[in-house]
C-alpha positions in Angstrom: 85.7 125.3 -86.1 86.7 125.0 -82.4 85.9 121.3 -82.3 88.7 120.9 -84.9 91.0 122.8 -82.5 90.0 120.5 -79.7 90.9 117.5 -81.8 94.4 119.0 -82.5 94.9 119.6 -78.8 93.8 116.0 -78.0 96.2 114.6 -80.6 99.1 116.7 -79.2 98.2 115.6 -75.7 98.5 119.1 -74.4 96.9 120.4 -71.1 96.3 124.0 -70.3 96.0 125.8 -67.0 95.5 129.4 -66.2 97.2 131.0 -63.2 94.8 133.4 -61.6 96.2 136.9 -61.2 93.7 139.4 -59.9 93.0 142.0 -62.7 91.4 145.3 -61.9 89.7 147.5 -64.6 92.1 150.0 -66.1 95.1 148.7 -64.1 98.1 146.8 -65.5 97.6 143.0 -65.0 98.9 139.7 -66.2 97.2 136.7 -67.8 99.3 133.5 -67.4 98.8 130.3 -69.3 100.7 127.1 -68.5 101.0 124.6 -71.3 102.1 121.0 -70.6 102.4 117.9 -72.7 100.8 114.5 -72.1 103.4 113.6 -69.5 102.9 116.8 -67.5 106.1 118.4 -68.8 106.2 122.1 -69.8 105.9 122.9 -73.5 108.7 125.5 -74.0 109.5 127.7 -76.9 106.0 128.3 -78.2 104.8 131.6 -79.7 101.6 132.6 -77.9 99.3 135.6 -78.7 96.1 136.3 -76.8 93.1 138.0 -78.3 90.8 139.4 -75.6 87.1 140.5 -76.0 84.3 141.1 -73.5 81.4 138.6 -73.5 78.7 141.2 -72.8 80.0 144.3 -74.6 81.8 145.1 -77.8 85.0 145.9 -75.8 88.2 144.3 -77.0 91.9 145.1 -76.9 94.7 144.5 -79.5 96.2 141.1 -79.6 98.8 140.7 -76.8 102.0 138.7 -77.4 102.8 136.5 -74.3 106.3 136.1 -73.2 107.7 132.9 -71.7 108.4 133.6 -68.0 109.8 130.1 -67.4 109.4 126.9 -69.5 105.8 126.4 -70.5 104.5 129.5 -68.6 103.4 132.2 -71.0 102.4 135.7 -69.6 100.6 138.5 -71.4 100.6 142.0 -69.8 97.2 143.7 -70.2 95.2 146.7 -69.2 91.5 145.9 -69.7 89.1 148.9 -69.7 85.9 147.2 -68.4 85.0 144.9 -65.5 83.3 141.6 -66.1 83.9 138.4 -68.0 86.4 138.4 -70.9 87.1 135.7 -73.5 90.7 134.9 -74.2 91.5 133.3 -77.6 95.1 132.1 -77.2 96.8 131.3 -80.5 99.8 129.0 -80.0 102.4 128.2 -82.6 104.8 125.4 -81.7 107.1 123.6 -84.1 104.9 124.4 -87.1 101.7 123.4 -85.4 99.1 126.1 -84.8 96.5 125.6 -82.0 93.7 127.8 -80.7 92.9 127.5 -77.0 89.9 129.5 -75.5 89.3 130.4 -71.9 87.7 133.1 -69.8 88.9 135.5 -67.2 87.2 137.9 -64.9 88.2 141.6 -64.5 87.3 143.2 -61.1 85.8 146.7 -60.8 88.8 147.9 -58.7 88.9 151.3 -57.2 86.8 154.1 -58.7 88.9 156.4 -60.9 
């Protein structure tokens, strides 16, 4: 199903970038997604939700709604329980169009609790 999503994204001309914020296990952190159109302009006013799950363990967290910090920049606040690689499935609704964009983040071990 994801190839269908990639075709939608290509048709819309959207580009995605993640802004790296260091996230430590068990600590509040942020995941930031920048969405731009084919001309490099921000895509404002989208509804963005992020579903997070670990790649190597059955850990997951409830879907996180992202807020728009500035035009085209969507940030979800998270507390992730385990270090390692996490998959982020971002569901984007914009003017009646729904798109799925997937990416990965890495959660650091951080200080021992």
